PAKOLDO-795702 format. One record per residue (C-alpha): residue number from 1; residue in one letter; chain; y, z negated, x negated. Coordinates in steps of 0.001 Angstrom, whole numbers, m for minus. Each point is the difference from the previous one (the first is absolute). Layout:
<node resi="NUM" resn="A" chain="A" c2="Y" c3="Z" c1="X"/>
...
//
This chain:
<node resi="1" resn="M" chain="A" c2="m39" c3="348" c1="m35"/>
<node resi="2" resn="K" chain="A" c2="3480" c3="129" c1="m756"/>
<node resi="3" resn="K" chain="A" c2="2161" c3="m2988" c1="m1125"/>
<node resi="4" resn="N" chain="A" c2="2291" c3="685" c1="2869"/>
<node resi="5" resn="D" chain="A" c2="m3041" c3="130" c1="2502"/>
<node resi="6" resn="I" chain="A" c2="m1223" c3="m3396" c1="m1770"/>
<node resi="7" resn="A" chain="A" c2="3348" c3="m1624" c1="788"/>
<node resi="8" resn="K" chain="A" c2="389" c3="1047" c1="3457"/>
<node resi="9" resn="S" chain="A" c2="m3391" c3="m1202" c1="688"/>
<node resi="10" resn="F" chain="A" c2="865" c3="m3597" c1="m1441"/>
<node resi="11" resn="L" chain="A" c2="3168" c3="95" c1="1739"/>
<node resi="12" resn="E" chain="A" c2="m1394" c3="611" c1="3344"/>
<node resi="13" resn="N" chain="A" c2="m2372" c3="m3092" c1="m312"/>
<node resi="14" resn="N" chain="A" c2="2916" c3="m2254" c1="m1528"/>
<node resi="15" resn="L" chain="A" c2="3139" c3="936" c1="1207"/>
<node resi="16" resn="T" chain="A" c2="882" c3="m3299" c1="1393"/>
<node resi="17" resn="H" chain="A" c2="473" c3="m1212" c1="m3610"/>
<node resi="18" resn="F" chain="A" c2="3020" c3="2038" c1="m498"/>
<node resi="19" resn="R" chain="A" c2="3593" c3="m492" c1="1332"/>
<node resi="20" resn="C" chain="A" c2="2894" c3="2303" c1="48"/>
<node resi="21" resn="P" chain="A" c2="2416" c3="m877" c1="m2893"/>
<node resi="22" resn="T" chain="A" c2="3197" c3="1087" c1="1868"/>
<node resi="23" resn="C" chain="A" c2="m616" c3="m1793" c1="3440"/>
<node resi="24" resn="H" chain="A" c2="m2959" c3="m2325" c1="m1008"/>
<node resi="25" resn="D" chain="A" c2="m1897" c3="1035" c1="3065"/>
<node resi="26" resn="K" chain="A" c2="m3593" c3="805" c1="m445"/>
<node resi="27" resn="F" chain="A" c2="m1222" c3="3508" c1="m594"/>
<node resi="28" resn="V" chain="A" c2="m1687" c3="1260" c1="3096"/>
<node resi="29" resn="N" chain="A" c2="m1164" c3="3475" c1="m446"/>
<node resi="30" resn="L" chain="A" c2="m1339" c3="2687" c1="m2498"/>
<node resi="31" resn="T" chain="A" c2="1600" c3="3389" c1="m136"/>
<node resi="32" resn="D" chain="A" c2="m1401" c3="3103" c1="m1866"/>
<node resi="33" resn="N" chain="A" c2="1616" c3="m1408" c1="m3300"/>
<node resi="34" resn="G" chain="A" c2="798" c3="m3648" c1="479"/>
<node resi="35" resn="I" chain="A" c2="638" c3="m3087" c1="1984"/>
<node resi="36" resn="V" chain="A" c2="2837" c3="m540" c1="2494"/>
<node resi="37" resn="C" chain="A" c2="1457" c3="m3267" c1="1672"/>
<node resi="38" resn="P" chain="A" c2="1150" c3="m261" c1="3581"/>
<node resi="39" resn="N" chain="A" c2="3438" c3="818" c1="m991"/>
<node resi="40" resn="N" chain="A" c2="m1046" c3="3325" c1="m1392"/>
<node resi="41" resn="H" chain="A" c2="597" c3="m1190" c1="m3591"/>
<node resi="42" resn="N" chain="A" c2="m2567" c3="2015" c1="m2056"/>
<node resi="43" resn="L" chain="A" c2="m1496" c3="m56" c1="m3390"/>
<node resi="44" resn="D" chain="A" c2="m2248" c3="3079" c1="m1393"/>
<node resi="45" resn="L" chain="A" c2="m3117" c3="m479" c1="m2214"/>
<node resi="46" resn="S" chain="A" c2="498" c3="1424" c1="m3333"/>
<node resi="47" resn="K" chain="A" c2="m2120" c3="2801" c1="m1355"/>
<node resi="48" resn="K" chain="A" c2="m1897" c3="m2873" c1="m2167"/>
<node resi="49" resn="G" chain="A" c2="m1058" c3="m1866" c1="3560"/>
<node resi="50" resn="S" chain="A" c2="2635" c3="m3037" c1="m421"/>
<node resi="51" resn="L" chain="A" c2="2841" c3="m1067" c1="1959"/>
<node resi="52" resn="H" chain="A" c2="3544" c3="m730" c1="m1777"/>
<node resi="53" resn="F" chain="A" c2="1897" c3="m2779" c1="1993"/>
<node resi="54" resn="I" chain="A" c2="2727" c3="m202" c1="m2692"/>
<node resi="55" resn="N" chain="A" c2="2785" c3="2817" c1="698"/>
<node resi="56" resn="H" chain="A" c2="2165" c3="m902" c1="m2949"/>
<node resi="57" resn="K" chain="A" c2="m468" c3="1237" c1="m3637"/>
<node resi="58" resn="V" chain="A" c2="m1769" c3="m2825" c1="m1853"/>
<node resi="59" resn="S" chain="A" c2="m779" c3="m520" c1="m3948"/>
<node resi="60" resn="S" chain="A" c2="m3224" c3="m795" c1="m1357"/>
<node resi="61" resn="E" chain="A" c2="m812" c3="m56" c1="m3778"/>
<node resi="62" resn="Y" chain="A" c2="m3837" c3="371" c1="862"/>
<node resi="63" resn="D" chain="A" c2="m674" c3="3545" c1="m864"/>
<node resi="64" resn="K" chain="A" c2="m3295" c3="2139" c1="628"/>
<node resi="65" resn="D" chain="A" c2="m1258" c3="m670" c1="m3457"/>
<node resi="66" resn="M" chain="A" c2="381" c3="m3678" c1="66"/>
<node resi="67" resn="L" chain="A" c2="m1537" c3="m146" c1="3568"/>
<node resi="68" resn="I" chain="A" c2="m3170" c3="2038" c1="m1257"/>
<node resi="69" resn="A" chain="A" c2="m321" c3="m2321" c1="m2668"/>
<node resi="70" resn="R" chain="A" c2="227" c3="m2808" c1="2331"/>
<node resi="71" resn="R" chain="A" c2="m2714" c3="1456" c1="1883"/>
<node resi="72" resn="N" chain="A" c2="m2521" c3="810" c1="m2830"/>
<node resi="73" resn="I" chain="A" c2="332" c3="m3771" c1="m1195"/>
<node resi="74" resn="I" chain="A" c2="m420" c3="m1634" c1="3510"/>
<node resi="75" resn="N" chain="A" c2="m2992" c3="2583" c1="596"/>
<node resi="76" resn="F" chain="A" c2="m1480" c3="m1479" c1="m3031"/>
<node resi="77" resn="G" chain="A" c2="132" c3="m3750" c1="1290"/>
<node resi="78" resn="L" chain="A" c2="3307" c3="m1546" c1="m1190"/>
<node resi="79" resn="F" chain="A" c2="627" c3="m1273" c1="3554"/>
<node resi="80" resn="D" chain="A" c2="m3664" c3="m370" c1="1096"/>
<node resi="81" resn="G" chain="A" c2="m145" c3="m3781" c1="m388"/>
<node resi="82" resn="I" chain="A" c2="3419" c3="m637" c1="1941"/>
<node resi="83" resn="L" chain="A" c2="m1028" c3="2261" c1="2824"/>
<node resi="84" resn="N" chain="A" c2="m3548" c3="m2000" c1="270"/>
<node resi="85" resn="E" chain="A" c2="2125" c3="m3054" c1="412"/>
<node resi="86" resn="I" chain="A" c2="2030" c3="1582" c1="2639"/>
<node resi="87" resn="A" chain="A" c2="m2998" c3="1061" c1="1788"/>
<node resi="88" resn="N" chain="A" c2="m2018" c3="m2844" c1="m110"/>
<node resi="89" resn="K" chain="A" c2="2896" c3="m1772" c1="1515"/>
<node resi="90" resn="L" chain="A" c2="m182" c3="1813" c1="2910"/>
<node resi="91" resn="D" chain="A" c2="m2522" c3="m765" c1="3073"/>
<node resi="92" resn="A" chain="A" c2="m2440" c3="2929" c1="1197"/>
<node resi="93" resn="N" chain="A" c2="1787" c3="1111" c1="2642"/>
<node resi="94" resn="P" chain="A" c2="2060" c3="3219" c1="m110"/>
<node resi="95" resn="K" chain="A" c2="3534" c3="m307" c1="m1140"/>
<node resi="96" resn="N" chain="A" c2="3038" c3="2250" c1="208"/>
<node resi="97" resn="I" chain="A" c2="1115" c3="m466" c1="m3651"/>
<node resi="98" resn="L" chain="A" c2="3692" c3="1156" c1="m1388"/>
<node resi="99" resn="D" chain="A" c2="201" c3="677" c1="m3856"/>
<node resi="100" resn="V" chain="A" c2="3612" c3="m721" c1="m1154"/>
<node resi="101" resn="G" chain="A" c2="1120" c3="2426" c1="m2934"/>
<node resi="102" resn="C" chain="A" c2="m3163" c3="1699" c1="66"/>
<node resi="103" resn="G" chain="A" c2="862" c3="2517" c1="m2621"/>
<node resi="104" resn="E" chain="A" c2="m2509" c3="2643" c1="m765"/>
<node resi="105" resn="G" chain="A" c2="m2487" c3="m1772" c1="2705"/>
<node resi="106" resn="T" chain="A" c2="m2986" c3="m1055" c1="m1927"/>
<node resi="107" resn="P" chain="A" c2="m132" c3="m3741" c1="479"/>
<node resi="108" resn="L" chain="A" c2="63" c3="682" c1="4133"/>
<node resi="109" resn="K" chain="A" c2="m2514" c3="2231" c1="m512"/>
<node resi="110" resn="I" chain="A" c2="m2215" c3="m2208" c1="m1852"/>
<node resi="111" resn="L" chain="A" c2="748" c3="m3043" c1="1883"/>
<node resi="112" resn="L" chain="A" c2="m1002" c3="1945" c1="3353"/>
<node resi="113" resn="E" chain="A" c2="m3334" c3="1007" c1="m1873"/>
<node resi="114" resn="K" chain="A" c2="m639" c3="m3605" c1="m1114"/>
<node resi="115" resn="R" chain="A" c2="307" c3="m780" c1="3582"/>
<node resi="116" resn="E" chain="A" c2="m2426" c3="2690" c1="977"/>
<node resi="117" resn="N" chain="A" c2="2720" c3="1803" c1="1596"/>
<node resi="118" resn="I" chain="A" c2="76" c3="m1909" c1="3167"/>
<node resi="119" resn="D" chain="A" c2="3753" c3="m429" c1="m143"/>
<node resi="120" resn="I" chain="A" c2="2974" c3="2102" c1="800"/>
<node resi="121" resn="G" chain="A" c2="2498" c3="307" c1="m3013"/>
<node resi="122" resn="I" chain="A" c2="3270" c3="1211" c1="m278"/>
<node resi="123" resn="G" chain="A" c2="1788" c3="306" c1="m3444"/>
<node resi="124" resn="F" chain="A" c2="3734" c3="651" c1="m516"/>
<node resi="125" resn="D" chain="A" c2="2387" c3="278" c1="m3199"/>
<node resi="126" resn="I" chain="A" c2="3239" c3="953" c1="m542"/>
<node resi="127" resn="S" chain="A" c2="m1234" c3="2623" c1="m2700"/>
<node resi="128" resn="K" chain="A" c2="m568" c3="3550" c1="1501"/>
<node resi="129" resn="P" chain="A" c2="m2117" c3="1145" c1="m2943"/>
<node resi="130" resn="G" chain="A" c2="m2226" c3="m2992" c1="496"/>
<node resi="131" resn="I" chain="A" c2="m199" c3="592" c1="3470"/>
<node resi="132" resn="N" chain="A" c2="m940" c3="3760" c1="m499"/>
<node resi="133" resn="L" chain="A" c2="m2644" c3="m1015" c1="m2099"/>
<node resi="134" resn="A" chain="A" c2="m1529" c3="m2736" c1="2458"/>
<node resi="135" resn="T" chain="A" c2="m503" c3="2658" c1="2798"/>
<node resi="136" resn="D" chain="A" c2="m2657" c3="1076" c1="m2016"/>
<node resi="137" resn="Y" chain="A" c2="m1618" c3="m3103" c1="1362"/>
<node resi="138" resn="N" chain="A" c2="906" c3="551" c1="3593"/>
<node resi="139" resn="A" chain="A" c2="m2807" c3="m416" c1="2240"/>
<node resi="140" resn="A" chain="A" c2="m958" c3="m1181" c1="3519"/>
<node resi="141" resn="N" chain="A" c2="707" c3="m3763" c1="m1013"/>
<node resi="142" resn="K" chain="A" c2="3026" c3="639" c1="m2564"/>
<node resi="143" resn="F" chain="A" c2="3073" c3="1204" c1="10"/>
<node resi="144" resn="Y" chain="A" c2="3069" c3="119" c1="m2327"/>
<node resi="145" resn="C" chain="A" c2="3849" c3="381" c1="669"/>
<node resi="146" resn="V" chain="A" c2="3383" c3="m314" c1="m1793"/>
<node resi="147" resn="A" chain="A" c2="2012" c3="m3101" c1="1028"/>
<node resi="148" resn="D" chain="A" c2="2260" c3="m2411" c1="m1055"/>
<node resi="149" resn="L" chain="A" c2="m775" c3="m3682" c1="22"/>
<node resi="150" resn="T" chain="A" c2="2875" c3="m1365" c1="1320"/>
<node resi="151" resn="Q" chain="A" c2="m372" c3="2115" c1="3132"/>
<node resi="152" resn="L" chain="A" c2="m3639" c3="275" c1="776"/>
<node resi="153" resn="P" chain="A" c2="m951" c3="2888" c1="2787"/>
<node resi="154" resn="F" chain="A" c2="m2627" c3="m2304" c1="1531"/>
<node resi="155" resn="T" chain="A" c2="m301" c3="m1573" c1="3134"/>
<node resi="156" resn="D" chain="A" c2="235" c3="m3873" c1="309"/>
<node resi="157" resn="Q" chain="A" c2="m3263" c3="m2325" c1="m569"/>
<node resi="158" resn="S" chain="A" c2="m2018" c3="3536" c1="m505"/>
<node resi="159" resn="F" chain="A" c2="m1694" c3="m976" c1="m3098"/>
<node resi="160" resn="D" chain="A" c2="m2907" c3="m2624" c1="m937"/>
<node resi="161" resn="V" chain="A" c2="722" c3="166" c1="m3664"/>
<node resi="162" resn="V" chain="A" c2="2719" c3="752" c1="m2280"/>
<node resi="163" resn="V" chain="A" c2="m688" c3="644" c1="m3649"/>
<node resi="164" resn="D" chain="A" c2="2554" c3="m252" c1="m2272"/>
<node resi="165" resn="L" chain="A" c2="m1496" c3="1009" c1="m3678"/>
<node resi="166" resn="F" chain="A" c2="3050" c3="m546" c1="m2351"/>
<node resi="167" resn="S" chain="A" c2="2534" c3="1664" c1="2085"/>
<node resi="168" resn="P" chain="A" c2="3061" c3="m1755" c1="983"/>
<node resi="169" resn="S" chain="A" c2="168" c3="m1525" c1="3425"/>
<node resi="170" resn="S" chain="A" c2="1919" c3="m427" c1="3116"/>
<node resi="171" resn="Y" chain="A" c2="m1130" c3="m2931" c1="1847"/>
<node resi="172" resn="L" chain="A" c2="2474" c3="452" c1="3064"/>
<node resi="173" resn="E" chain="A" c2="m1936" c3="3363" c1="464"/>
<node resi="174" resn="F" chain="A" c2="m3410" c3="m1530" c1="m882"/>
<node resi="175" resn="N" chain="A" c2="469" c3="m2893" c1="2568"/>
<node resi="176" resn="R" chain="A" c2="652" c3="2815" c1="2953"/>
<node resi="177" resn="V" chain="A" c2="m3117" c3="2152" c1="m796"/>
<node resi="178" resn="I" chain="A" c2="m2486" c3="m2485" c1="m906"/>
<node resi="179" resn="K" chain="A" c2="m2101" c3="m843" c1="3270"/>
<node resi="180" resn="K" chain="A" c2="m388" c3="m4034" c1="805"/>
<node resi="181" resn="G" chain="A" c2="m3314" c3="m931" c1="m1714"/>
<node resi="182" resn="G" chain="A" c2="713" c3="2854" c1="m2531"/>
<node resi="183" resn="H" chain="A" c2="119" c3="m389" c1="m3786"/>
<node resi="184" resn="L" chain="A" c2="2725" c3="916" c1="m2802"/>
<node resi="185" resn="I" chain="A" c2="m1499" c3="600" c1="m3143"/>
<node resi="186" resn="K" chain="A" c2="2051" c3="153" c1="m3084"/>
<node resi="187" resn="I" chain="A" c2="m1105" c3="506" c1="m3605"/>
<node resi="188" resn="I" chain="A" c2="2582" c3="m1041" c1="m2757"/>
<node resi="189" resn="P" chain="A" c2="m902" c3="238" c1="m3524"/>
<node resi="190" resn="D" chain="A" c2="m639" c3="m2755" c1="m2186"/>
<node resi="191" resn="S" chain="A" c2="783" c3="m1124" c1="m3455"/>
<node resi="192" resn="N" chain="A" c2="m2899" c3="2032" c1="m1726"/>
<node resi="193" resn="Y" chain="A" c2="348" c3="3159" c1="2217"/>
<node resi="194" resn="L" chain="A" c2="m305" c3="2796" c1="m2352"/>
<node resi="195" resn="I" chain="A" c2="289" c3="m1872" c1="m2819"/>
<node resi="196" resn="E" chain="A" c2="m1431" c3="2160" c1="m2823"/>
<node resi="197" resn="L" chain="A" c2="2459" c3="2888" c1="1286"/>
<node resi="198" resn="R" chain="A" c2="2680" c3="m2578" c1="m117"/>
<node resi="199" resn="H" chain="A" c2="m604" c3="m745" c1="m3461"/>
<node resi="200" resn="L" chain="A" c2="m541" c3="3401" c1="m1106"/>
<node resi="201" resn="L" chain="A" c2="3497" c3="1159" c1="1430"/>
<node resi="202" resn="Y" chain="A" c2="2116" c3="m3187" c1="m977"/>
<node resi="203" resn="G" chain="A" c2="m2023" c3="m2232" c1="m2322"/>
<node resi="204" resn="E" chain="A" c2="m1504" c3="m3304" c1="493"/>
<node resi="205" resn="N" chain="A" c2="3301" c3="m1890" c1="m358"/>
<node resi="206" resn="S" chain="A" c2="2473" c3="1861" c1="2357"/>
<node resi="207" resn="N" chain="A" c2="1599" c3="m1279" c1="3193"/>
<node resi="208" resn="H" chain="A" c2="m1887" c3="2870" c1="1616"/>
<node resi="209" resn="S" chain="A" c2="m3664" c3="m1018" c1="m1430"/>
<node resi="210" resn="S" chain="A" c2="m1201" c3="m1864" c1="3189"/>
<node resi="211" resn="Y" chain="A" c2="1073" c3="133" c1="3490"/>
<node resi="212" resn="D" chain="A" c2="2388" c3="m2778" c1="1559"/>
<node resi="213" resn="N" chain="A" c2="m1077" c3="m88" c1="4076"/>
<node resi="214" resn="H" chain="A" c2="1927" c3="m3004" c1="789"/>
<node resi="215" resn="K" chain="A" c2="2817" c3="1971" c1="2108"/>
<node resi="216" resn="V" chain="A" c2="m1985" c3="1809" c1="2075"/>
<node resi="217" resn="L" chain="A" c2="m2705" c3="m2720" c1="581"/>
<node resi="218" resn="D" chain="A" c2="2994" c3="m2507" c1="860"/>
<node resi="219" resn="L" chain="A" c2="1529" c3="2539" c1="2734"/>
<node resi="220" resn="Y" chain="A" c2="m3414" c3="699" c1="1244"/>
<node resi="221" resn="L" chain="A" c2="m821" c3="m3587" c1="354"/>
<node resi="222" resn="K" chain="A" c2="3562" c3="m956" c1="1583"/>
<node resi="223" resn="N" chain="A" c2="m944" c3="2736" c1="2643"/>
<node resi="224" resn="Y" chain="A" c2="m3619" c3="m1152" c1="446"/>
<node resi="225" resn="P" chain="A" c2="m396" c3="m3543" c1="m1147"/>
<node resi="226" resn="N" chain="A" c2="m3500" c3="m470" c1="1230"/>
<node resi="227" resn="S" chain="A" c2="m1728" c3="3115" c1="m1815"/>
<node resi="228" resn="R" chain="A" c2="m3144" c3="m421" c1="m1865"/>
<node resi="229" resn="I" chain="A" c2="73" c3="1540" c1="m3544"/>
<node resi="230" resn="S" chain="A" c2="m2911" c3="840" c1="m2114"/>
<node resi="231" resn="N" chain="A" c2="m92" c3="1721" c1="m3603"/>
<node resi="232" resn="V" chain="A" c2="m1979" c3="2934" c1="m1014"/>
<node resi="233" resn="T" chain="A" c2="m562" c3="684" c1="m3633"/>
<node resi="234" resn="Y" chain="A" c2="m2113" c3="2561" c1="m1675"/>
<node resi="235" resn="T" chain="A" c2="m522" c3="1998" c1="m3142"/>
<node resi="236" resn="L" chain="A" c2="m970" c3="3582" c1="m164"/>
<node resi="237" resn="N" chain="A" c2="m1231" c3="2056" c1="m2727"/>
<node resi="238" resn="L" chain="A" c2="2226" c3="3192" c1="m40"/>
<node resi="239" resn="P" chain="A" c2="m1322" c3="3336" c1="m1243"/>
<node resi="240" resn="E" chain="A" c2="2046" c3="1856" c1="m2381"/>
<node resi="241" resn="N" chain="A" c2="668" c3="3065" c1="2307"/>
<node resi="242" resn="L" chain="A" c2="2112" c3="m2446" c1="2471"/>
<node resi="243" resn="R" chain="A" c2="2122" c3="m2084" c1="m2392"/>
<node resi="244" resn="D" chain="A" c2="2839" c3="2463" c1="218"/>
<node resi="245" resn="D" chain="A" c2="m310" c3="m137" c1="3654"/>
<node resi="246" resn="L" chain="A" c2="306" c3="m3529" c1="106"/>
<node resi="247" resn="I" chain="A" c2="3164" c3="186" c1="m2169"/>
<node resi="248" resn="L" chain="A" c2="1457" c3="3021" c1="2391"/>
<node resi="249" resn="M" chain="A" c2="m666" c3="m1836" c1="3066"/>
<node resi="250" resn="T" chain="A" c2="2099" c3="m3148" c1="m291"/>
<node resi="251" resn="P" chain="A" c2="3902" c3="25" c1="m454"/>
<node resi="252" resn="M" chain="A" c2="m315" c3="m2451" c1="m2711"/>
<node resi="253" resn="H" chain="A" c2="308" c3="2642" c1="m2505"/>
<node resi="254" resn="W" chain="A" c2="3397" c3="1083" c1="1206"/>
<node resi="255" resn="G" chain="A" c2="1788" c3="m3024" c1="m1554"/>
<node resi="256" resn="K" chain="A" c2="2028" c3="540" c1="m2753"/>
<node resi="257" resn="E" chain="A" c2="m1275" c3="m2560" c1="m1887"/>
<node resi="258" resn="A" chain="A" c2="m3716" c3="1191" c1="321"/>
<node resi="259" resn="N" chain="A" c2="m1663" c3="1422" c1="m3096"/>
<node resi="260" resn="T" chain="A" c2="m49" c3="3589" c1="200"/>
<node resi="261" resn="K" chain="A" c2="m2458" c3="420" c1="m2848"/>
<node resi="262" resn="L" chain="A" c2="m3247" c3="m610" c1="1509"/>
<node resi="263" resn="S" chain="A" c2="m3858" c3="m523" c1="m1134"/>
<node resi="264" resn="T" chain="A" c2="m2019" c3="92" c1="2918"/>
<node resi="265" resn="D" chain="A" c2="m2458" c3="m2017" c1="m2199"/>
<node resi="266" resn="Q" chain="A" c2="983" c3="m3196" c1="1409"/>
<node resi="267" resn="L" chain="A" c2="m818" c3="822" c1="3406"/>
<node resi="268" resn="S" chain="A" c2="m3572" c3="137" c1="m79"/>
<node resi="269" resn="K" chain="A" c2="m134" c3="m2769" c1="2807"/>
<node resi="270" resn="I" chain="A" c2="2517" c3="m776" c1="2282"/>
<node resi="271" resn="T" chain="A" c2="663" c3="m3447" c1="2055"/>
<node resi="272" resn="V" chain="A" c2="746" c3="m173" c1="3779"/>
<node resi="273" resn="D" chain="A" c2="1504" c3="m3452" c1="1058"/>
<node resi="274" resn="V" chain="A" c2="1569" c3="m320" c1="3557"/>
<node resi="275" resn="M" chain="A" c2="715" c3="m2571" c1="2470"/>
<node resi="276" resn="V" chain="A" c2="m1073" c3="687" c1="3337"/>
<node resi="277" resn="L" chain="A" c2="2489" c3="m1361" c1="2960"/>
<node resi="278" resn="D" chain="A" c2="m1554" c3="m350" c1="3070"/>
<node resi="279" resn="T" chain="A" c2="1778" c3="m756" c1="3213"/>
<node resi="280" resn="K" chain="A" c2="m1703" c3="m253" c1="3460"/>
<node resi="281" resn="F" chain="A" c2="2473" c3="598" c1="3019"/>
<node resi="282" resn="V" chain="A" c2="m596" c3="m2635" c1="2729"/>
//
């Protein structure tokens, strides 16, 4: 099937999740090319089979090469331990899952597979190149779109789970779209996240050689003081052919202080070290 046909099939079954970015009414009908709300505001599907809810120009530093490198590393298994932890926090009932800042779409795809594809997944990102790649994964149970974190094009209390994997947050919007009894699961780096890469780029004694998450954590707990916190830490052996991809997939190497004369010999292994913040909405 063509991407547009796959997208239309998903929207036909899940249109109630989306609201009009202009008037905030639910979209009610499919057209030949897209969707329309009761006030006749319409959005057309792109040729890639996605919806673009942002009608102004945005800038994103995530180019296609970086996104493909990210896909390669994630498919290798970089986030598998994190995604296992998320999957294990959910009961066996089917869920509607929203992936915040989904990038090129692979984490949501893997999470749904770990859940044996019983769930419906929607991923969004501000990056059009990311969503163009993500539409490779469009299927009966998943869909990707371009949207703004601060103005989510989704209806109130429409998701059982919101997953925020290393992305910025808009807690007011999360509160609006998560169902009662639902989960917000936010992943933030801990001090040793990608520590080998940090040491390669900055040396072992730089301010950037470890990650300080206290500002993000404090803000989260200010909004959700009764959250559960767990830690996930593991180390992967990294094949030589993926080491350049690891460097390319992260914005860390853009910094002016980063070492530009790199030897990937130090990247024979890589550490994943994160906090998993889990909030149940009651």
